[in-house]
N, C-alpha and C positions, 0 to 999 in steps of 0.2 A: 598476274604473276606475284608471288609473295616474296618477302625479303629473305635473305639468307639466315637472318636471326630466327625468323619465324619457321623456317624449315628445321633448323636444330631443335627448336622447342617442340614441334610435332614429332621428331624423332626420338627425343628424349621421353616424350609420353608414351610412345608406342613400344619402347624397348622394355623387355621384362625388368621389373625391378630386382636387385641383388639383396636376399635378405641379410639381416645384421649376422656376422659371424660366417656367412656362406663363403665357400673356398672359391677364388678365382684365381687363374695362372696369370703370371706377370709376363711370361713369355709362351710360345707356341710349345706345348708339351711335346709334340712329336719330332720338334727340332732337338729337343733335349734327348728324347729316346734314341734318335739316330746316333747323337753323340756317344752316349754311354754304350750303345750297342756296338759301335765301332771299336772302343776300347776294349770291351769284353771279347768281342770277335777275335782281335788280334792276339788277346792273351791265351785263348782257347786254341787257335791256330798255331801259336808257338809252342804250345805243350806237346801237340801232334807232330809238328815238324821234327822237333828234337828227337823224339821217339823213332822216327823214320830214319833221320840223318846220323844216328849215332854210330853205325859202321864206318861212315864217311869221315866223321869227327875223329873217330879213332884213328884212322889211316892218316888223315892229314896231320895230326899232332903227334904221331908215332906213339900212340898209347896203346896199351893192351885193351882187349874188350872189359875185361874188369876195371881198369882204371877209367875208362871212358864213361861207365855207368855212374861215376860221381857227377857227371853233368847233369844226369836226371835226378838222381839222390839229392844233391845239394839244392836244386830248385824246388823239389817236393818238401824237403825239411824246412826251408826257409819259408815256404807257401804255409805249411802247416802251422809254423810258429805265428805268423801274423794273423792267420784267419780269425781265431777266437778274440783277438784284440781289435778287430775292425769296429765293432759297435761302440766301444769306448773311444777310441781314436776318432771315429766319425763324429761323436758327440763333443769332444774335447776341442779338435780344430775345426768343426763344421764339416757337414757332408760333403759340400760343393768343394771347400778348400781341400779336403782330405782325397777326394777323387782326383782332382787336378795334380796334387803332389804324387799320387800313385801313378797316374799317366805319365808324368815327367820322369819319375823313376823308372818305370817299365820300359819307357822308350830309350832313356840315355843308357840304360844297362843292356837293352838290346843292341844299340850300336857298339858298347863295349864287347859283347859277345861276337859280333861280327868282326870286330879288329883283334881279337884274342890271338896272340902269337904262341901261346903255350896253354897246356891243360889247366895248370894252376890259375892262370890269368881267367881263362874260360869259366872255371868252377867259381872264382870270386864273382865274376859278373853274372852268373846264374844265381848265386845266392842273392844278389842285388834284385835281379830280376823278379825272382820269387817273392821277394819281399814288397814290391810294388805291385806285382801281378796278384799276389795272393789276396788282397784285399779289394781287387776290382770288381769282382763278380758281386759280392755281397752289398757293397757300397753303391755300385751301379744299380742293383735292384732298388735300394733304399731311395734312391735319389729319383728313379724312374716311379715308383709308387708315390712319392710325395710330389711328384709334378703333374699326375692326372688326378681328376676327380674320382670319386669313389666308384662311380658307376662305368668309368672307361679304364679302370685298372687291370680287369682280365684282358680286354684287348691289348693293351700296352705289354702285359707279361706274354701273352701269346706270341707277339711280333718279337719280343726279346728272345723267347725260347726258339724261335725260328732262326734267329741269328746264331744263336749257340750251335744249333744242329748243323748249320751250314760249316761253321768253324771245325766241327769234329768230323774226322774221317768215317 
């Protein structure tokens, strides 16, 4: 029986060599995929739920249907403002850091939406939620694509698409 050191030397010789400059992940890319998919799933689900719950929101906050549509409009406008700046913000702060900040903003503003006692407070919370959620999909896709080697990116995006489809009605 050979020594432990000899076993490691044999394993190192039989392992395929990594070419210079070849990409190798530092973490399991599927764990990263699950993490970014969960955040994006929650953002897509939240948008759908708000549309369905609008009559109940109006009733509970004693608002007219016209006033309550600001709950949707404020989110969409905030989302539309942040979406084109996502690339620049991701490069400036770093994709991972920006993704984490977006998740924190989205989660905290979701809690504020749940605690809203007035229509005005709900609209402000939805504006914050749109700012955090607007960048989630594109930055999640960027993180997902840079986490997988080129030959596995198609599979990763397919799984990402399935998660998005599950979140939409």
